[in-house]
C-alpha positions as CSV (number, residue, x, y, z in Angstrom):
1,M,-53.8,-69.3,52.3
2,A,-57.0,-67.8,53.4
3,Q,-57.2,-66.7,57.0
4,H,-60.1,-68.4,59.0
5,V,-62.2,-66.9,61.7
6,D,-65.5,-67.9,63.3
7,V,-67.5,-64.9,62.0
8,V,-66.7,-62.4,59.2
9,V,-68.8,-59.2,59.4
10,I,-68.9,-57.2,56.2
11,G,-69.4,-53.6,57.1
12,S,-69.1,-51.5,60.4
13,G,-72.2,-49.4,60.3
14,A,-75.3,-49.6,62.4
15,G,-75.9,-53.3,61.6
16,G,-72.4,-54.6,61.3
17,G,-71.2,-52.7,64.3
18,A,-74.1,-54.1,66.5
19,V,-73.3,-57.7,65.4
20,A,-69.6,-57.2,66.3
21,W,-70.5,-55.7,69.6
22,A,-72.9,-58.4,70.5
23,L,-70.5,-61.3,69.5
24,A,-67.5,-59.8,71.1
25,P,-68.0,-61.2,74.7
26,T,-68.5,-64.7,73.3
27,G,-64.8,-65.3,72.7
28,K,-65.5,-66.3,69.1
29,R,-63.0,-64.9,66.5
30,V,-64.8,-62.0,64.8
31,L,-63.3,-60.2,61.8
32,V,-64.9,-56.9,60.7
33,L,-64.2,-55.8,57.2
34,E,-64.7,-52.1,56.5
35,R,-64.0,-50.6,53.0
36,G,-63.4,-47.3,54.3
37,D,-60.9,-45.9,56.9
38,W,-61.3,-44.2,60.2
39,L,-62.8,-40.8,59.7
40,P,-60.2,-38.2,60.7
41,R,-60.8,-36.1,63.8
42,E,-60.1,-32.6,62.8
43,V,-61.5,-29.2,63.0
44,E,-63.1,-29.7,59.6
45,N,-65.5,-32.0,61.1
46,W,-67.5,-29.1,62.2
47,D,-66.8,-26.8,59.2
48,P,-70.0,-26.5,57.0
49,R,-67.9,-25.2,54.0
50,A,-65.6,-28.1,54.2
51,L,-68.6,-30.5,54.5
52,W,-71.2,-29.1,52.1
53,A,-69.2,-27.0,49.6
54,D,-65.8,-28.7,49.5
55,R,-67.2,-32.2,50.1
56,R,-64.2,-33.1,52.2
57,Y,-65.6,-36.5,53.4
58,A,-67.4,-37.6,50.2
59,N,-65.7,-40.9,49.3
60,S,-68.4,-43.0,47.6
61,G,-67.4,-42.5,44.0
62,Q,-70.2,-42.2,41.4
63,W,-73.3,-44.3,40.7
64,T,-75.6,-44.3,37.7
65,D,-79.3,-43.2,37.4
66,A,-80.9,-45.9,35.3
67,A,-83.6,-43.4,34.1
68,D,-81.2,-41.3,32.1
69,G,-77.8,-42.7,32.5
70,R,-76.6,-39.7,34.5
71,R,-73.7,-40.2,36.9
72,F,-74.2,-38.9,40.4
73,T,-72.5,-38.8,43.8
74,P,-74.6,-40.4,46.4
75,K,-74.7,-39.4,50.1
76,Q,-73.0,-42.6,51.0
77,H,-69.9,-42.6,53.3
78,Y,-67.3,-45.3,53.6
79,Y,-65.8,-44.9,57.1
80,V,-65.7,-47.0,60.3
81,G,-69.2,-46.4,61.6
82,G,-70.7,-46.1,58.1
83,N,-73.4,-43.5,57.4
84,T,-74.0,-43.1,61.3
85,K,-70.9,-40.9,61.3
86,F,-73.0,-38.3,59.5
87,Y,-76.6,-39.1,60.6
88,G,-78.8,-37.1,62.8
89,A,-79.1,-39.6,65.6
90,I,-82.9,-39.9,65.6
91,L,-83.7,-43.5,66.8
92,Y,-87.4,-44.1,66.3
93,R,-89.2,-47.4,66.8
94,F,-91.5,-48.4,64.0
95,R,-95.2,-48.1,64.9
96,E,-97.1,-51.3,65.6
97,R,-99.4,-50.7,62.6
98,D,-96.3,-50.3,60.4
99,F,-95.8,-54.1,60.6
100,G,-99.2,-54.7,59.0
101,P,-100.5,-53.8,55.4
102,V,-101.0,-50.0,55.0
103,Q,-103.1,-48.5,52.3
104,H,-101.4,-45.5,50.7
105,V,-102.5,-43.2,47.8
106,D,-100.4,-45.2,45.2
107,G,-100.7,-48.7,46.6
108,V,-100.4,-50.9,49.7
109,S,-97.3,-51.0,51.9
110,P,-97.1,-54.8,52.5
111,A,-97.2,-56.6,55.8
112,W,-94.0,-57.8,57.6
113,P,-93.7,-61.5,58.3
114,I,-93.1,-60.6,61.9
115,T,-95.0,-58.3,64.4
116,Y,-93.9,-55.4,66.4
117,A,-94.0,-57.6,69.5
118,D,-91.6,-60.0,67.9
119,L,-89.0,-57.3,67.6
120,A,-89.8,-55.3,70.7
121,P,-87.2,-57.0,73.1
122,W,-84.4,-56.1,70.7
123,Y,-85.7,-52.5,70.4
124,D,-85.4,-52.3,74.2
125,R,-81.7,-53.5,74.0
126,A,-81.0,-51.3,71.0
127,E,-82.1,-48.2,73.0
128,Q,-79.9,-49.2,75.8
129,L,-77.0,-49.7,73.7
130,Y,-77.4,-46.3,72.0
131,Q,-78.3,-44.4,75.1
132,V,-81.5,-43.0,73.6
133,H,-83.0,-40.0,75.1
134,G,-86.8,-39.4,75.2
135,T,-90.1,-39.3,77.1
136,R,-92.6,-42.1,76.8
137,G,-96.1,-41.1,76.3
138,E,-95.6,-37.7,74.5
139,D,-95.8,-39.3,71.0
140,P,-99.5,-40.0,70.5
141,D,-98.7,-43.1,68.3
142,E,-95.7,-44.5,69.9
143,P,-95.6,-48.4,70.3
144,P,-95.5,-50.0,73.7
145,A,-92.2,-50.3,75.5
146,S,-91.0,-52.3,78.6
147,G,-89.9,-49.1,80.3
148,P,-88.8,-45.6,80.0
149,Y,-86.1,-44.4,77.7
150,P,-82.7,-45.0,79.0
151,W,-82.0,-41.2,79.3
152,P,-84.4,-38.3,79.8
153,A,-85.4,-36.1,76.8
154,I,-83.0,-33.4,75.6
155,S,-84.3,-30.1,76.7
156,D,-85.7,-27.4,74.2
157,E,-83.8,-24.2,73.9
158,P,-86.1,-21.2,74.3
159,R,-87.2,-20.6,70.7
160,I,-87.9,-24.4,70.3
161,A,-89.8,-24.4,73.5
162,Q,-92.0,-21.6,72.1
163,L,-92.4,-23.7,68.8
164,R,-93.5,-26.7,71.0
165,A,-96.1,-24.5,72.8
166,D,-97.4,-23.0,69.5
167,L,-97.7,-26.3,67.9
168,T,-99.7,-27.6,71.0
169,A,-101.9,-24.5,70.8
170,A,-102.6,-25.4,67.1
171,G,-104.1,-28.7,68.2
172,L,-101.1,-30.9,67.6
173,H,-99.0,-33.1,69.9
174,P,-95.3,-32.3,69.6
175,F,-93.1,-34.7,71.5
176,S,-89.4,-35.1,72.4
177,L,-87.5,-36.8,69.7
178,P,-85.8,-40.1,70.6
179,N,-82.3,-38.9,70.3
180,G,-79.0,-40.8,70.4
181,I,-76.7,-38.1,71.8
182,L,-74.3,-38.8,74.6
183,L,-75.5,-35.8,76.8
184,D,-76.1,-35.9,80.5
185,E,-77.7,-32.5,81.2
186,A,-77.7,-33.1,85.0
187,H,-74.0,-33.6,84.9
188,P,-72.6,-31.7,81.9
189,Q,-69.1,-32.0,83.1
190,L,-69.4,-35.8,82.4
191,S,-71.0,-35.5,79.0
192,A,-69.2,-36.3,75.7
193,C,-71.7,-34.1,74.0
194,V,-71.1,-30.3,74.1
195,R,-74.5,-29.5,72.6
196,C,-73.1,-27.8,69.5
197,A,-74.7,-26.6,66.2
198,T,-72.9,-29.1,64.1
199,C,-74.5,-32.5,64.7
200,D,-77.1,-33.4,62.2
201,G,-75.2,-34.2,59.0
202,F,-71.7,-33.6,60.5
203,P,-69.2,-36.1,62.0
204,C,-68.8,-35.5,65.8
205,L,-65.4,-34.2,66.7
206,V,-65.7,-35.0,70.3
207,H,-67.4,-38.4,69.9
208,G,-70.6,-37.0,71.6
209,K,-72.9,-38.6,69.0
210,A,-74.1,-42.3,69.4
211,D,-72.7,-43.5,66.2
212,A,-71.8,-47.1,65.3
213,E,-68.0,-46.4,65.7
214,V,-68.4,-45.0,69.2
215,M,-71.1,-47.3,70.6
216,T,-70.3,-50.6,69.0
217,V,-67.0,-50.9,67.0
218,Q,-64.6,-49.3,69.5
219,P,-66.1,-51.3,72.5
220,A,-66.0,-54.5,70.5
221,L,-62.3,-53.9,69.6
222,R,-61.5,-53.8,73.4
223,H,-62.0,-57.6,73.1
224,P,-58.9,-59.5,71.9
225,N,-61.0,-61.9,69.8
226,V,-62.3,-59.0,67.6
227,T,-60.2,-57.6,64.7
228,L,-61.0,-54.8,62.2
229,R,-59.6,-54.5,58.7
230,T,-60.1,-51.1,57.3
231,R,-59.6,-50.3,53.6
232,A,-60.9,-53.8,53.0
233,R,-63.5,-53.8,50.2
234,V,-65.2,-57.2,49.8
235,V,-65.5,-57.8,46.0
236,R,-66.9,-61.2,45.9
237,L,-68.3,-64.1,47.9
238,E,-67.4,-67.5,46.5
239,T,-69.3,-70.7,47.4
240,D,-68.5,-74.4,47.7
241,A,-69.2,-76.7,44.8
242,A,-72.8,-77.3,45.9
243,G,-73.4,-73.4,46.2
244,H,-74.8,-73.8,49.7
245,R,-72.1,-72.3,51.7
246,V,-69.7,-69.3,51.5
247,S,-66.3,-70.8,50.9
248,R,-64.2,-67.6,50.5
249,V,-64.6,-64.0,51.1
250,V,-62.5,-62.1,48.6
251,V,-61.2,-58.7,49.6
252,D,-59.4,-55.9,47.7
253,R,-57.2,-54.1,50.3
254,D,-55.0,-51.3,49.0
255,G,-55.0,-53.0,45.6
256,E,-53.9,-56.4,47.0
257,R,-56.1,-59.5,47.1
258,E,-56.8,-61.0,50.5
259,E,-59.0,-64.1,51.3
260,Y,-60.9,-65.0,54.4
261,T,-63.0,-68.0,55.4
262,A,-65.4,-68.3,58.2
263,D,-68.1,-70.5,59.8
264,V,-70.5,-67.6,59.4
265,V,-70.6,-64.6,57.2
266,V,-72.7,-61.5,58.2
267,L,-73.3,-59.0,55.4
268,A,-74.0,-55.6,56.6
269,A,-72.7,-53.2,53.9
270,G,-75.9,-51.1,53.5
271,A,-78.9,-52.1,51.5
272,I,-77.5,-50.9,48.2
273,N,-73.9,-52.1,48.6
274,S,-75.1,-55.5,50.0
275,A,-77.3,-56.2,47.1
276,A,-74.6,-55.1,44.7
277,L,-72.2,-57.5,46.2
278,L,-74.6,-60.5,46.0
279,L,-75.2,-59.6,42.4
280,A,-71.4,-59.4,41.8
281,S,-71.0,-62.8,43.3
282,A,-72.9,-64.5,40.5
283,S,-71.6,-68.0,39.6
284,D,-72.6,-71.2,37.9
285,R,-74.7,-72.3,40.9
286,H,-76.1,-68.7,41.3
287,P,-76.2,-67.3,37.8
288,D,-78.4,-64.3,38.7
289,G,-76.4,-63.4,41.9
290,L,-75.6,-65.2,45.1
291,G,-78.8,-66.4,46.8
292,N,-80.9,-64.8,44.0
293,G,-82.9,-67.7,42.8
294,S,-86.1,-65.7,43.6
295,G,-84.9,-62.8,41.4
296,H,-85.7,-60.4,44.2
297,V,-82.1,-59.4,45.2
298,G,-81.7,-55.8,44.6
299,R,-85.4,-55.2,44.0
300,H,-87.9,-53.2,46.1
301,L,-85.4,-50.4,46.8
302,M,-86.9,-47.7,49.2
303,L,-85.4,-44.4,50.0
304,H,-88.3,-42.6,51.8
305,N,-89.9,-39.4,50.5
306,N,-87.6,-37.1,52.5
307,S,-87.6,-33.3,52.2
308,G,-86.1,-30.4,54.0
309,L,-87.9,-27.1,54.6
310,V,-86.4,-23.9,56.1
311,A,-88.9,-21.6,57.7
312,F,-87.9,-18.1,59.1
313,S,-88.9,-17.1,62.5
314,K,-90.3,-13.5,62.9
315,T,-87.9,-13.1,65.8
316,P,-84.3,-14.4,65.8
317,N,-83.7,-18.0,66.6
318,P,-80.5,-18.3,68.4
319,T,-80.9,-22.1,69.0
320,R,-77.7,-24.2,68.7
321,F,-79.1,-27.8,69.2
322,Q,-82.3,-27.6,67.4
323,K,-83.3,-31.3,66.8
324,T,-85.4,-31.8,69.9
325,I,-89.1,-32.1,68.8
326,G,-91.2,-34.1,66.3
327,V,-94.8,-34.2,65.3
328,N,-96.6,-37.4,64.2
329,D,-100.2,-36.3,64.3
330,L,-100.2,-36.7,60.4
331,Y,-98.6,-40.2,60.4
332,W,-101.7,-42.2,59.8
333,R,-104.3,-39.5,59.0
334,D,-104.8,-35.8,58.3
335,P,-106.5,-34.4,61.5
336,F,-107.5,-31.2,59.6
337,D,-109.4,-33.2,56.9
338,P,-111.7,-36.0,58.1
339,D,-112.3,-37.2,54.5
340,W,-108.6,-37.8,53.8
341,E,-108.2,-41.6,53.9
342,Y,-104.5,-42.1,53.8
343,P,-101.4,-41.6,56.0
344,V,-99.4,-38.5,55.4
345,G,-96.1,-38.6,57.2
346,S,-93.8,-37.4,60.0
347,I,-92.3,-34.0,60.8
348,Q,-89.1,-33.5,63.0
349,M,-86.7,-30.7,63.5
350,N,-83.6,-30.5,61.4
351,G,-80.1,-29.3,62.2
352,K,-79.8,-25.5,62.5
353,S,-78.9,-23.8,59.2
354,D,-76.0,-21.4,59.2
355,A,-75.0,-18.7,56.7
356,V,-72.8,-21.1,54.8
357,L,-75.5,-23.7,54.4
358,I,-78.2,-21.0,53.5
359,G,-75.9,-19.5,50.9
360,F,-75.1,-23.0,49.5
361,D,-78.9,-24.0,49.3
362,V,-80.2,-20.7,48.1
363,P,-77.3,-18.8,46.2
364,D,-79.6,-15.8,45.3
365,A,-80.9,-15.4,48.8
366,R,-80.8,-12.0,50.5
367,D,-78.3,-11.8,53.2
368,P,-77.7,-15.4,54.1
369,A,-76.4,-14.6,57.6
370,D,-79.6,-12.8,58.5
371,L,-81.7,-15.6,57.2
372,A,-79.7,-18.0,59.2
373,R,-80.2,-16.0,62.4
374,H,-84.0,-16.5,61.9
375,S,-84.0,-20.0,60.3
376,I,-86.2,-22.8,61.8
377,D,-85.4,-26.1,60.0
378,F,-87.9,-29.1,59.4
379,W,-87.4,-32.5,58.0
380,L,-90.4,-34.2,56.5
381,T,-90.8,-38.0,55.8
382,T,-93.5,-39.7,53.9
383,E,-93.4,-43.5,53.3
384,D,-92.5,-44.7,49.7
385,L,-93.6,-48.2,48.3
386,P,-91.4,-51.2,47.5
387,L,-91.9,-51.3,43.8
388,D,-90.5,-54.3,42.0
389,E,-88.9,-52.1,39.4
390,N,-87.1,-49.9,42.0
391,R,-83.9,-51.7,42.1
392,V,-80.1,-52.0,42.3
393,T,-78.3,-53.5,39.3
394,L,-74.7,-53.4,38.0
395,D,-73.1,-51.7,35.0
396,A,-71.0,-53.6,32.6
397,D,-68.0,-52.5,34.7
398,G,-69.5,-53.6,38.0
399,G,-70.6,-50.1,39.0
400,I,-73.8,-49.6,40.9
401,R,-76.9,-48.5,38.9
402,L,-80.2,-47.4,40.6
403,A,-83.6,-47.5,39.2
404,Y,-86.0,-45.5,41.3
405,R,-89.5,-43.9,40.8
406,R,-91.0,-42.1,43.6
407,T,-94.6,-42.9,44.9
408,N,-97.2,-41.3,47.2
409,A,-96.6,-37.7,45.8
410,A,-100.0,-36.5,46.9
411,E,-99.1,-37.4,50.5
412,V,-95.9,-35.6,50.2
413,A,-97.6,-32.5,48.9
414,R,-100.2,-32.7,51.7
415,L,-97.6,-32.9,54.4
416,R,-95.7,-29.8,53.2
417,M,-99.1,-28.1,52.8
418,R,-100.0,-28.7,56.4
419,L,-96.6,-27.5,57.7
420,T,-96.6,-24.4,55.6
421,G,-100.2,-23.8,56.7
422,L,-98.9,-23.5,60.3
423,L,-96.3,-20.8,59.6
424,D,-98.4,-18.0,61.2
425,A,-99.3,-20.1,64.2
426,I,-95.5,-20.9,64.9
427,R,-94.6,-17.3,64.4
428,C,-92.8,-17.6,61.1
429,E,-92.8,-15.6,57.9
430,Q,-94.7,-17.0,55.0
431,D,-91.8,-17.3,52.8
432,V,-89.9,-20.7,53.1
433,Y,-86.9,-22.1,51.3
434,D,-86.4,-25.7,50.1
435,N,-82.8,-27.1,50.4
436,R,-81.0,-26.8,47.1
437,Q,-79.8,-30.4,47.2
438,Y,-83.5,-31.6,47.0
439,A,-85.3,-31.7,43.7
440,G,-88.5,-29.6,44.3
441,G,-87.7,-29.9,48.1
442,Q,-87.4,-33.6,48.0
443,L,-84.1,-35.5,48.4
444,G,-83.1,-36.9,45.0
445,I,-81.9,-40.2,44.0
446,G,-78.5,-39.5,45.5
447,G,-80.1,-39.2,49.0
448,V,-79.6,-42.7,50.1
449,A,-79.2,-42.3,53.9
450,H,-82.5,-44.2,54.4
451,Q,-81.9,-46.9,51.8
452,N,-83.6,-50.1,52.6
453,G,-85.5,-53.2,51.2
454,T,-83.2,-54.7,48.6
455,I,-82.9,-58.2,50.2
456,R,-86.2,-58.6,52.1
457,F,-87.0,-61.4,54.4
458,G,-89.9,-63.8,54.5
459,P,-90.9,-67.5,54.9
460,D,-91.3,-68.1,51.1
461,P,-87.9,-68.4,49.1
462,A,-89.8,-67.7,46.0
463,T,-90.6,-64.1,47.0
464,A,-87.9,-63.3,49.7
465,P,-84.1,-64.0,49.6
466,L,-83.8,-64.2,53.4
467,D,-85.6,-66.3,55.9
468,L,-87.2,-65.0,59.1
469,D,-83.9,-65.0,60.9
470,C,-82.3,-63.0,58.0
471,R,-80.3,-66.0,56.8
472,M,-80.3,-66.4,53.0
473,H,-82.6,-69.2,52.0
474,E,-80.1,-70.5,49.5
475,V,-76.8,-70.1,51.4
476,E,-76.9,-71.6,54.8
477,D,-74.1,-69.8,56.5
478,L,-74.8,-66.2,55.1
479,Y,-76.8,-63.7,57.1
480,V,-77.8,-60.0,56.4
481,A,-77.8,-57.5,59.2
482,D,-78.6,-54.0,57.6
483,S,-81.7,-52.4,56.3
484,S,-81.8,-54.7,53.2
485,F,-84.3,-57.0,55.0
486,F,-87.0,-54.3,55.4
487,V,-90.3,-55.2,53.8
488,S,-91.6,-51.6,54.0
489,S,-89.8,-48.4,54.8
490,T,-92.5,-46.8,57.1
491,A,-92.3,-43.0,57.6
492,V,-89.7,-42.9,60.5
493,N,-86.0,-43.0,60.6
494,P,-84.7,-46.6,60.0
495,T,-81.6,-46.8,62.2
496,L,-83.0,-48.2,65.5
497,T,-84.7,-51.0,63.5
498,I,-81.4,-51.8,61.8
499,I,-79.7,-52.0,65.2
500,A,-82.4,-54.0,66.9
501,N,-82.6,-56.5,64.1
502,A,-78.8,-56.8,64.0
503,L,-78.9,-57.7,67.7
504,R,-81.6,-60.3,66.9
505,V,-79.3,-61.7,64.1
506,A,-76.3,-61.8,66.5
507,D,-78.5,-63.8,68.8
508,R,-79.2,-66.3,66.1
509,V,-75.5,-66.5,65.1
510,A,-74.5,-66.9,68.8
511,E,-77.0,-69.8,69.1
512,R,-75.5,-71.4,65.8
513,L,-72.1,-71.1,67.2
514,G,-73.1,-72.8,70.5
515,V,-72.4,-69.8,72.7
516,P,-74.5,-67.7,75.1
517,S,-76.8,-65.1,73.5
518,A,-74.5,-62.0,73.7
519,A,-77.0,-59.4,72.5
520,R,-79.0,-59.8,75.7
521,A,-76.2,-57.9,77.6
522,V,-77.2,-54.4,78.5
523,P,-74.4,-51.9,78.5
524,Q,-74.0,-49.4,81.4
525,P,-74.4,-45.7,80.6
526,R,-71.2,-44.3,79.6
527,T,-70.1,-41.0,81.2
528,E,-66.9,-40.3,79.4
529,P,-65.9,-40.1,75.7
530,A,-64.8,-43.2,73.9
531,P,-61.0,-43.4,73.4
532,E,-59.8,-41.9,70.1
533,S,-57.9,-45.0,69.0
534,A,-59.1,-48.7,69.2
535,G,-55.7,-50.0,69.8
536,A,-53.8,-53.0,68.6
537,A,-56.9,-54.9,67.5
538,T,-57.1,-52.8,64.4
539,A,-55.1,-53.0,61.2
């Protein structure tokens, strides 16, 4: 017989972990289903060759590019903590104007059905939960907040401090990135973070990065009412005869079928996998996929126009932890061209390249070790648009197929032009390298770390599968708590918005179950690493 719990949470990443953490103190039985396993803590966590060349932690299998039928390996990771195990831990709030319609070169980014003010209280809690470091007021376009960041900004190392000064002298407003790193620079002996050079894109060997495993899953599992099942891939959601409620969660666990029932199901498998699961759950009552009477499940896929650019300092750059500053002066306009009418994008520092990564990206480069000693690495983001035809579908065998056409290429080119135009001002050589894994410098279709928008929310069930609480219009006990609900992608990292909305969804689920709103709890700053093992509550 199927095991019954109060809440099943599908996925243990940014969204699923936040829901489990918020509901843990309620005493309600919460079961988290994660298709992956615990990511091993081993020296290879910090080995760039193991990560980039050997692909030691790649476990997504292959998906299909609908444009040409090509199979590719996405940058998708199935582990406890999801893709946050590998993320760069930059935790932006969306801008206030991001919630309204925005005119771009290739079309309009649509308005959200809520405002920034509606989400602001959960942004406050999300920053507390993930111990975000930063300085209010430095970012010229940051939205209002109820108080300072929970932790002070991470300091610049000398070469990056010089970069900040040079950008300021060029008329820009560099600011300290909102960073989820468990670093207490006033009391380094209490910090989990050791300020290493292997943070952005790497799993953290010492649990010094604010990822979903460390900040939410492990703390949730300290409550006896929360259980985690690893290696538990949800393959189908079945409904009652009327098609209005999830009657059974069907799982493939190590090749064996398991079944679960719950009063509430929260889907947080990531925008692409969540859409794929709903499509795979088609039935007589839901012939086009579960909750897909609108035909919008899987559509409006957004990935951001992300690109990586490596510049080379005229003097050596010995920086280890490089990801401390960003520039948003071009977010809404081009300050160097008053006739330009459109947004451009955001710039932030990237993780520091080493010789292995330089050699991997640019195999014909001269002396990768010397280039690495001089490298200064940037990450550029321009907003893409939620095209109807950019979508997730399934192959005949149930595999994931992505159709995706990029938009706003003129904005992407302008952002890169403005950065390369500053090379002399920031004391860099005129030659730059684009990362090899990017097509023409841009992250290709396999770069799905910023995936969003496939099950958007809104008041009209004819155009949005989710209502304003992120509950499916057609399935009364099914909520979505990952980036699927996004209406637009904006041009900043999505993770804090995923966490904030997941806490909001947890509030709604708690109200539904008749228990106090758990997400309102504010965690105390943690001054020691999380335990390596979550104990008896896992299986």
